[in-house]
N, C-alpha and C positions, 0 to 999 in steps of 0.2 A: 504493500499500499504506499502511495506517495502523497504528500501534502504539498500544496502549491500556495504561493501568495502573490497577489498582484498588488502593487502599492503605488501611492502618490505621497511622497515624503517631503516634508518641509526642511529636513535637516541634511547637512553634509558633514563630511569628516571634520571640517573646521567650525561647524555649527552644531555642537552636541545638544541633545535634548535637555529641556528645562525640567529638572526633576521635581520642581515645586508645582508644576502645572497639574491640574486635575486630569487624570486619565480615565476616560469614559469609553468602555467597550459597548458598541451598539450592535446587537445581533439582528441580522436580516433588515438592514436599513433601507433596502430597496423595495420592500413590500409591506403594506400597500405603497404605491409609487409616491404618494404625497409625503411619506415619512422622511424624505430627504430634508424636510423643513425642521424636524427635530434636530438633526445633525447640524444643519446650517445655523440655527439659533444658538446651539451649544458652542460652535466655533466662534460665533460673534461675541460670546461671553468669555472667550479665551480658553475654552476647554479643549484638550487634546482628544479628538474624536477618532476612535479606532474601530473600523467596521469589519464584521465577519459575515459572509453571505455565500449563497450557492449560485449566484448569478456571476458569470465571467466579468471581470473588471471592464473589458471593452464594451460591455452592454449596459453599464451603469449610466444613469442620467448624469449629464455633465455637471449639474448643480450639486449632486451628491458627491461626485469625485472632488469637487472644489471644497466641500465641507469636511472631507475626511483627511486626517493626517496620514493614514495608511489603511489599506484594505487587504484582508486575508480571505482568499477564495478557498472554500471547501467543496468537495464533490456533493456532499449531502449534509444539511444542517441536522438531520436526524442521527448522524453518526457522531455520538458523543466524544469518542476519542479524538476525532479530527478537530472538533470545536475546542476541546480542552487543549490540544496542542497549539491551536491558534492563540488562545488566551495566554498560554505559557510563553509563546514567542513574544507577544506584546509585553508581558511582564518582564521578561529578560531584557528587552530592548529599551523600554520606557520606565521601568520601575513599578512600584506598587500600583495595582489597579484599584481605582476608587469606586467605580460604578460598573455594573453589568446590567444591561436592560435591552429588551426588544419591544416593549409596549405592545406585545402581540400575545393573545390568549394561547395560541398554539405552542409557544416556546416558553411559557411562564415557568413550568416545572424545570426545564433545562437551565433557564436563567438562574433559578434558585440553586440548582446543583452546582453550577459554576461558582456562584457566590460562596457556597459552602466550601468548595475545594480550594478557592483562592482567598478565603478569609475576607470577603467583601461584605460590609455590614450595612450598606446603604439601601438594602431591600430585603425582602423575606429570604430566609435560608430554606434548605430543602424540606426540613420538618415543618416550618411555618407555612410554606406554600401548600403543602398537602392539606393542612387544616383549612386554609383560606379557599381552596378549590373544592372542598368537600361540601356537598349539598346538605349534609347533616350538620357539620360543624358551623357553617355560616348561619344556620338558624339560631344557634346559641348566641351569636353576635347580635342578631335581631332581638332576641329575647332580652339580653342584657340591656339593650337600648330601649326596652319597653315597646317594641314593635310586634304586633301580632303576625303570626305566620300560619300557613296551612299545616294541619296535622300530617305527620310523616313517619314512615318506618323504613328501615332497610329491607329490601326485597330478598327474602331467604327461601322460605318454602311456600308451597301453594296454600297449605292449611293456615299458616301464620298470616298470609295475605288476606285470605278469606275471612279470618276472624277480625282483621283490622277493618275490612270493608263492611261485612255483613253481621258481625257480632254485636253484642249489646253496646250501644253508644258508638257503633261503627260509623265510618265516614259516608257509606252508601255509594252506589254507582251513579255516574261514572267516576273513575279515579284517574290519576295522571302518573305516568312512570317516566323516569329519565335516568341516565347514568349518573352515579354519584359524583364523578368527575368527568365532565363532558365539555365539548367545544361547540358553541352555537346550538343548532337544533338537531344535531346528529343523535339518533337513538331515542328521541322523545316520542311518547305515544299516549294517546287517550285510551283508557281501558274501560270499555263499556260493559264488560261482563266476564264471567268465568272463562269463556273460550279465549278471549283476548289475553287474559292473565296466563292461561296455560301455554298459549303460543309464545308469549314473551319469555316465560321461564325456560321454554325449550330452545329459544333462539339466542338468548343473551350470553350464553357460554359462561366465562369466568368474569365478565364485566360486572362490577358491583352496580346495582341499581337501587333507587329509592322509589317508594310508592307513596303518594300523598293525595289528600282530598282535592277534588276538582273545584277550582275557583273561577267564577264567571266575573269578568271585569276587564277593564282596559289597563294596559301596561304603561307606566310612566317610569322614567329613570331620573335619578339624581346623579349628576356627573360633577366631579370636582377635581381640582389640583390642590393637593394638601401639602402643607409644609411639615417641618420636623416635629411640630407640636400637634399634628392632626387638625390644624386650622386651615380652612379653605382660603386659597389665594384667588380662586375663580370658581364659579358655580353655574350650572346649566341644568335645564329640565327638558327631557325629550318625551314626546308623546308617540305611542304606537297604536295600531288599529286593534280593535277587540279580537280580530281573527288572527292575531300574531302567531299563536301557537300552531295554526294550521297552514301558515304561509308555505313552508318548505314541503310538508307532507302532502299537501293537496295542490301544490303548484299555483298558489294564489299570487297576485301581484302585491308587492310590498310597498307601503308608503310609511314614512315616519317624519317627525317634525321636531326641529329644535325651536323651542318656544322663546318668546322675547323676554319672559320673566319666569322666576321660580316661585311656585306656590309656597307661601311662608310655612305651611304645615309640613310640606315635603322637605323644605330646607331644614326645619328643625329635626325631622326624623333622620335625614341623611347625615347631618352633623353628629347626631347621637350615635348612629351606627358606626361612623368613622372612628369616633372615640372609643366605643365599646370593643371594636376589633383591633384597635391600636394601629390604624392605617396612617402611615406617615410617609412623606417624601414620595408621593405617588399620584398618578392620574387614576381615578377610580370611577366606576360605573355601577351604580346600585339600582336594581330593578324592584319596582313595587306594582302590585295590583291596586287599582281603585275599584272597589266593589260595585258591581252593577245592581246587586240586591242585598238586602239585609241577610246576614249569614250568622246563625248562632255560634258563639264561641270565637268569632273573628271580628265582627263589627257591623255597622250599619251601612246602608248604601252611601257611597261616596267616600268611605274611610279608606285609608291606605293600609295594605297588607304586604309585608316583606316577601320578596320572591327570591332574588339571588344577588350576591355581591361579586363583582368582578374587579380585580385589582389591576386594571389596565384601562386605557381609553376605550370608549365605545367603538365598535367595529366599523369597517369600511372607511368612508370619508367623513365620518361624524366630526372629527376635529375641525375640518374645513367648514362644515355646516355651522359649528359654534362661532367660528370667526365671522361668517356672513350674518348670523343672527344677532351678534352682539358688537359688531364693528370693532373687533379686537384681534389679538394674535395669541391663541392658546399655545402655539409652539414656543413663543417668546416667554410667556408666563411659566411654562414648564421648565424651560432652560434657566430662567431666573431662579426658580425653585431649586434646581440642581446646584447652581453656582453660588447663589446668594441667600437662599432660604427665604426669599421674599419676592414680591412682584414689583417691577419698575413701571408697569403700565397703569394708568388711571382707570377707575371703574367706567364702564361703557354707559353712555347716555343716549345712544342711537341704536335701538333694538327693533328687531323684525322677526317675522316667522321665516324660518328657512326649512323648506320641505323637500324631501326626496320622494320621487315616484318612479318605480321600476316597471319595466316590461319584460315579458318572456317571449323568446323566439317561437315558442310552441303555440302562441295565441295570435289571432288576428285582431287588429284594433280599428276603431271607427275613424280615427284621425291619424294621418301619416306623420312621419317625422317632420316633413316640411310644414305641415299644418301646425304642429306644436311649436316649432321655432317661430313661425309667423305670428302665432297668437300670443306667445309669452316671451319672445326673444329678448326684450329689454330687461326681463326679470330673471331669466335663466343665468345661473352663475357657474354651473357645471353641467356638462353633457357629454357622455362617453360610454363606450362599452365596458361592462364590468369584467374583471378577471374571472376565469373559470373557477378559481378557488373560492370565490364569493358568490357565484351566480345562483347556487342552490337556494340560498337564503334571500338574495337581493335582486335576482333577475339578471337578464343579459344586457339590457340597455337602461341607462338611468338618465333622468332629468332632475336637476335640483334648482329650485327657484327661491329667490328672496322676495318676500311679499309683506304687505303692510297689515293685513288683517286675516282673521279666521275665515271669513267668507271667501276672500280671494284664494286662500290656501285650499279650501274645499273644492272650489271650482277648478283649480289647477289639477288636483288629484283626479277629479271626475273626468276632465277632458283628456288627460294623458292616458288613463287606464280604461276608458270606455271601450267595450268590446264591439267588434263588427257583428252585425246580425248573421 
């Protein structure tokens, strides 16, 4: 096995590295493609940014190349020994590594393993990330913060599951099942009865699953960049459709929206959860149901119920949507947090709705691409094909618009996603 590195280095033999500089290893800085901005803002703050990725150097965005002091190419980011060797190379050349981060759900466990192996303390270690990614353990964080959550058990045997659903005081059908540690919507399933449960138990193999009561409601998120004291330097609220749980499994069209303001109740709950989980020096994405109906043991219609905690930015191009919604630069705020433990940007006073509407190649739509551009061109801030790795959840073609009101938001979604007869 051979390891390669391709690099863009600012140092020469007569210009040795500055050992006092903060050394930040960014894993997979090329995906999603907008993540070059995290590296760029770090560089502007004087941070030595070192990239590790599985995209050949020659294929990197030029702006990412300019932001990196050096780039180490590995054949596969899933091959831990090769990624470990890349970090070891950087450590040998530049000295102590201060940060290791990908800001990507898929690599969080690997990031944590690298931190453990290289004694990097600016993020969760391997043991901590296992707890933070556990659907069981994260509920404990919600509970400590005083936030209600759906009743849940680990899925072990058919009889234990049936007792949980059908027994005295049981949750009743339908139920909801998902991997205890999962990425996105992979493996999630609505369980309508015993047959569905038996099928899942037969198919899940050794993957740990949880089973919980089914909650009807709309999903909202509390997103924040937190400093070393778990205090928010930036806050955002996202709204998702009531059908969110079925988007990937049923091939529905996804829309979601970065809202101009954060509900004060959600802000209070999000801050309490950040503190109870000890989340610090991170971009976080916490999901909540807002109940569609009164539900005994959980709350009344309109109450927030804790769903999941994600210790990374929301997926896709959500950071860019936050920028458009709040007329700010979350990449800069995040870099300020890393380098300064504070934000240098003023609070935004120019706020909007920023809405994502996706389409799938499998469907025919009433309005052509040209129609959408002609109708909303002045408002559209992003328009592109989605990477295959994201298309199952987000669709194949996206349109993202910055709009002034909820009525305009709803009309944009309707027009983009209206199906042909």
